[in-house]
N, C-alpha and C positions, 0 to 999 in steps of 0.2 A: 351340636355345637358348631355353628356356621361361622363364627369369628376367625380371623386370621392371626396367628400366633407367630411373629417374626423371632428368628433365632440366628444371631449372627455368629459365624463360623471362620476360622481361619487361622493358621499358625501364626500369623502375624499379629494376632491380638496381644500376645505375650510383649511383641517389640513395642506397641502402643505403651504398655506400662513401662518398660525399660526406657522409652523416649523420655517419659516424665521423670524416671529417676536420674537420667542424664541431665535434665534440665536442672533437677533440684541440686544435683551434684555441682554443676556449674556455677549455680547462683551462690553455693556455699563457698567455693574456691574464690569467686570474684568479690565476695562480700556484700552481695546485692540481698541475700537472703535476711529478712529482717530479724535481728536479734542473735543472729548464728555466729559465734566465735570459735566453733569447734575445729580441731587441728587433728585430722586422722593421721595414725602410724608415725607419731613423733616418739623418737627413741628417748627424748629428753622429758617426756610427759612427767615421770616419776621423781625427777631430780631437780626441777627448776627450784622450788622453795629449799630443798635441802642444800644446795651449793649457791644459792642465791643467784641463779642465772636468769637472763631475761629471755621470755618467749617471743619469738619473731612474729610479726603481723600476719605472715604466711607460712605454711609448713615449707621449709626449704627442700626437704625430700621429695614432696608431692610436686613442687615447680620443677626441681630439677628432672624427674622422670616424665614431664611431658613431652620431651623430645622423642621419647620411645612410643609414642602412640599417635602423633601426627607428622606427616612427611614434611609438610610446607615449614611447619615450626623448626624441625630438625634441620631441614636445609638452610633455612634462615640462620640460625645460630651458627652453623659450622662456616657459612659463607662469610658472615659478619667477622668471625673470629679470625679466619684466614686473611681476610682483607685488611684486618687491623694489625695482627702481629705474625702473620704466617708467610710473609713473602720475603723473608731475610733481613738480616741485620748486620750492621758494621760499626766502625768507630771512625769518629771524624775529628781530627786534631783542632784545638782551641786556638792554638798559635803555632808559629813555625817551628819553635823551639821544643815543642812537645817530645816527650822522651820515648823513643821507640822501644826501649825496654819496657816501659809501663805499659806501651800498646801490647806487647807480647804476652805480658803477665795478665793483662786484663783478657784478651782472647784466651789464653789458657784457662782462666777460670770460667768464663762463660761458656767454653767448650765441654770442659771435663768436669767441673765441680758443680754444675747447676742440673737437678734432676737427674742424678746419675743412674737411675733405674731405668732410664729411657735413652740410652747411647744407641746410636749415633746421632740421633735426632736433639737430644739435650734441650737446651734453651728454646730453640723453635716449639718443640711440643708442649713444654711446661708453659710456655706463655700462652699457646693456643689454649691449654686446658683451663687456665685461670681466666681467660676472657670468655671461654664458653660458659663458665659458672657465672660470671658477671652477667651475662646476657640471659641465661635460663633462669637464674634465681636472684639475681640482683646483688651477689656477693662474690667476693674471691678471696682467697687466702694464699699468702707465701711465708714459709718459714725460713728465718736466717739464722743459721748456727755459726757462732763465732767461737775461737778457740777458748777452752776453758768456760764457755757460755757466758762471757761476759762481752758487753756490747762494744767496750773500748778497744777490744782486741781484734785482730784481723778476721775478716769473715772466711769460714772455712767451707760452707757450703749453702746452696739455696735449693728450696724444694717446694714443690707443689703440694697443698692441703685441699682435699675436697671440701669446699665451702659449706656444704649441707650437712657435714658432721660437726661444724662448730657452733658453740653458742657463747654469747657475751655474758662476762659477770656484770652485776649492776653498778659496779664503781668504775667500769670502763677501762680497767688497768690490767685484765687478764681475761683468757678465753679458756674454754673446755671443749676438748674434742672427745666424742663417744663413739665407739664403733665395736661392734660385738661384745657390748657390756664390758669394754675396757675404756678407762678414762685417761686422758693425758691432758696437763694443763700447759698453756704456754702464757707469755706476757707481752704487753704492747711494747712499740719501740719507745725508749727513752725512759721507761719506768725505774725509779731509783731504788727498787728493793729486788731481791732475789725471790722468786716463786718456785717452791717445790712442785716439780712436773708431775708428781704422784698423787698429791692431794690438794694442791693449790694454795698452800699455807705460805706466809709472807714472812721474810727474814731480811735483816739488814743486808745492804749491798755488800757481796763478797763474803758475807759470814757462812753461807750455806755449802756444803761439799759439792765441788764442782759436778760429781756424778749426778746429783739430784736437782741442779738448777735447771729451770726451765728455759727453753730456746724462744727466740723472738718471732712473733707472729704479727705480720701486717695483714690487717683485715680490711680490705676494700669493699666500698659499696656505692651503689646507685642511690644518690640521696632520695629520701621520701618523707614528706610531712608525718606519715604515720609512725615514724620510729627514729631516735637518735642512734640506735645501737645497730641497726641492719637496714639494708637496702631493699627495694623492690623492683623487679624488671619490667621492661616495656611490655611485654605480652599480658601482663594483668588486665588490660581493658578488653582483651581479645580472647578471654578464657571461654566465654560463652561460645565463640566460634569454633574453637577446637572441640568443644564437647557436642556441638550441633553437627560437626563433620564425622564424628565417631558415632552418633546416633543414625545418621543418615547410612553410613557405612553398615551397620549392624542390621538396619532395615533391608536394604538391598541384599545383603546376605543371606537373611532369612527367607526372602522373597525366592532366590535363586534355589536355596535349599528346599523349598517347597515346590520345585520343578516349574517355577513361573506361574503357579496356580495363584489368582488373586483370592481376595477375600469373597465369601458368598454369604448371602442373607437366604436363610430357609423359611420358606412360607408353608405352613401346614393347615389345610382346610378340609372341612367335612365333618363326618360323624366320627371323630376320633376318641379313644379312650385315653384319658390322662394317666390313668392307673393310680397306685397309692404314693403316698409321699414318703421319700427315703429319709428315715430319721436321722442318718448321718449327715447327708448334704442338705436336706430340707427341700430337694427339688422333687417334682413329679417323676414318676417311673419312665414316661415317655421321653423326658429331657435327659435323664441319665442315659438311657438306651442310646439316644441320639450321638451324645458327647462319647461313649464308650466306642461306638463304631466308628467315629470319625477319628479318633484317636489312633484306633487300629489302622485305619486306611493311611494316616499320615506315615505310621511306622512301615508300612507297605504299599506305597505310592502306585505302584503298578496292578494293584488288585482291582478286580471289578466292585462297583458299588451296588450293593444290594442291601436296600432298606427297607423293612416290613414294618408297619404300624397297625396296631389293633383298633378295630372300630367297636362302638357301643353294641351293635346289633349285626347279625349275620350278613343282612342285606344293606349296611350302612357303606358309604363310599368315602375313602380318605384321599385327598389329593397333596402331593408334594412338589413344591415348586423351588428351583434353585436360582437364584439371580446373582450373578457376579457383579461385585462393586467395582466401579472404574478405577483403572490403575494410570492411565494416561496423564491426568493433571498431576498426580504425584510425582511421577518421574519427571516431567517437566520442571515442576516447582523444585525438586531435588537438585537438578542441575544448575538452576540458577542460584539457588541457595549455597551449592558448594563452590561455585566461582566467587560469590559474595563473601563467603566465609573466608576462602583463600586470601582474597585481596584484603580483608581487614587483619588477617594474622600478618601478612607481608607489610601492610601499612603501619601495623604496631612496631615492627621492627625497623620501619624506615627503608626498607630495602627494596630496590626497583626490580620488577618482573625479569628485566635484562640480565641482572646479575645471578639468575637461577636458570639463565636459559630458556627463558619464554619471550617469545617476541610478538606485541601486539601492535598492529598499525594504527595510526591516527584516523580520524573520520575522513582526512584528505589523503589516506595512502601512505603519510610518512611516518618517521619513527621518531621517539623521543629519546632513545636509549641513551645517546651522549649526554644529552642535558640532565636526565635523571640520575644517571651515573656520577655526574660533577657535583650535584647537590648531596647526594648520598655521600660521597667523599668528603665534603665539606663539613656537613651538618651531623654525620653519624660517624664516620670512621676517624675523623682527624681529632675530635676530643678523647676518643679512647686511646688512640695512638699516642697522642701527646702525654695522657696519664701515665702509660707503659713505660715510656722514655723517660719520664721525669722519675719513676720509681727506681728504674734500673741506674740512672745517673747519680741520683742522690744517695740511695741506700746500699747500693752495690759497689759503684766505682769509687764515689767521694768518701762515704763512711765506712764501707766495708773492706776496700782494697788500698783506700788512701791515695787514689789517683785521681787527680784534678786538672789535668792536661788534655784528656780524651772526652769526647761526648759519644755517648751510645745514640744510635738512630735505628729505626725501623723502616725498612723500604716502603714505598707507596704503591697503591694500585695506579696503573698507567692507563689513563682515560684518552690519551693522544693518539692521534692517526699518524703513525711513524711515516707510512709511505708519503703521505700529503706533506709532512714536513721536510722529507728529504727533496721532493719535488721543488717546494717553494724555495728551500735553501740553494739548491743548485741553480734554479731560475734567477735568483738575485745576484748569486755569484757570477754568472756567464753574462748577465746583463748590466753590471756594473752597479748594482743597487745595494752591495754590502761588501764590506771589507775583510780580510782575513781575521783581524782581531775582533771585528764585530761578530763573526760567524763563530770565533772561540767563545765568546760571552754567551751566545745564545745557546750553544750546546755544552757549555762548560759545566753546569751542574750536572748532567748526565755522563759525561766523560772525566770528570775532575780536570778541566781546562782552564786556564786563564790567558787574558790579553798579554801579549809578548811587547814590551816596550823596547825602543831603540833598535829595533830590526828593520832594515831597509825593505819597503814593499808590503809590511803588514798594516799599514793603514792607508793602503790605496786602494782605488776602485778598479776593476778590470772588466773588459768585454772580450770575451773568449780568449781570456788569459793574457791579454794585451794591457798594460797599464795605462789610466787615462791622466793622472796627476802629472803635472809639469814638475820639473826638479831633476835631480841627479839621474843619468841615463841608467837604466836598470841593466846589470850584467845579464847574462844568458844563465849563469848559475843561480842567480837569485830567482828568476823567472821559473826554472826548473824545480827551485825548492819549493816555490808557492804552489806549483802544480802537485808536488809530491804530497805537500800538506793537505791539499783539496782532496786528493784521492784518498788520503790515509783517514782523513776525517770521516768521508763518506762510508768507507769500509767498515770502521768502527761502528757506525751507526746501525748499517745492515746486518753486522755480525751480532750486535746486541739484540736486534729485532729476531733473526733466525734462533739465537739462544732462548728467548723468551718463548717462541712458538714451540720448540722442542721441550 
């Protein structure tokens, strides 16, 4: 039998099968596999019809867990959430007569009655977790607990609810949470019926015993044409990139577990004896022998290779040839693919590489970090930040605490070059290009300063602290006051920069 019989061998043959499985799984998750609507691991699968709950377009648990299997997705989710709601918060007076008592009451609530299980982080951590849910699965949930569970009463506490555990009722007036086979019902804000938190049944408002009334659940979502009940996250189009990176990682792990030995093709030529057909495997005995021997070698990689194959006659000759298959092209292709997958994931989030500590220079050696961050701040962060501020202002301060004189605000990410701003401000001051009042206006938003009217010298220009305007002669004490103001302003700016750095 003089023909050549090729037989491909290598531990990464199994990885080729896994690759196909991951591709298939990715297509299912992204909805690109024709006809597939399956949702794996959905704890609500058995109760959708029973309780008239609506199935989300994608399994929320699966989407939420994606941050556990991809580094870039996880970093993007956490960075976006921190940039949106994790830089601090404050209260701003709507008018000069705003009550300081109301401000103190609002701060007391936001610091101590919101997400009480996570003191001392409180509100900061709660908002970050809600925002992370919104980014990872497209939905977020906040529970509002009022006194006696009646919405007209004062707000007692504010709590985070993991959104992947929530499903909406078909009437859009209540929600069910299931965890560990336990169910809790909530009702939407403004619904004029009592809902029993134990079974979801509805009763006339105020008629149900207070101990059994459901609390209010604000279910927030990223709008999608796929559903009126749920949202979908920005990562959906990049799911294939996530699973591509997983497949590449597993392939490379398998390669190194095999001690860097590539795939081989084994060629057997000569007067070999195929042997009998194995009734179980349906393969010739020679094939079974080779497979068993290589399996033993894979389990003991440092063992010598001794492979003897029978010939059909005593003088017959059998030749065995091993030919490694190339791995260089695969490694190069994977490196490029990995980078492309990373960029696709971050592009889906709208987050620049710079925000994750990755610096890439342009074709002319420059960097677009500042411009990219400004775009990211305006198009990605600002809408999410405004949404969360509106929720806290309307539902916590105005409705929950009956406080209307103060606005809740979230701190913004700083994309400015503070050193450059200080140098420009100082140059304009010393060269007569800016007045003290104009300087207060420029830095006013940062330090809560306003222009001072009616004070001698505040609208004058100075060169090296000497006034240029004609008019009343400046007294020495006024000049000294202006100098003190100049130094104080610059000191405040430098201190703020130092505090941010530490």
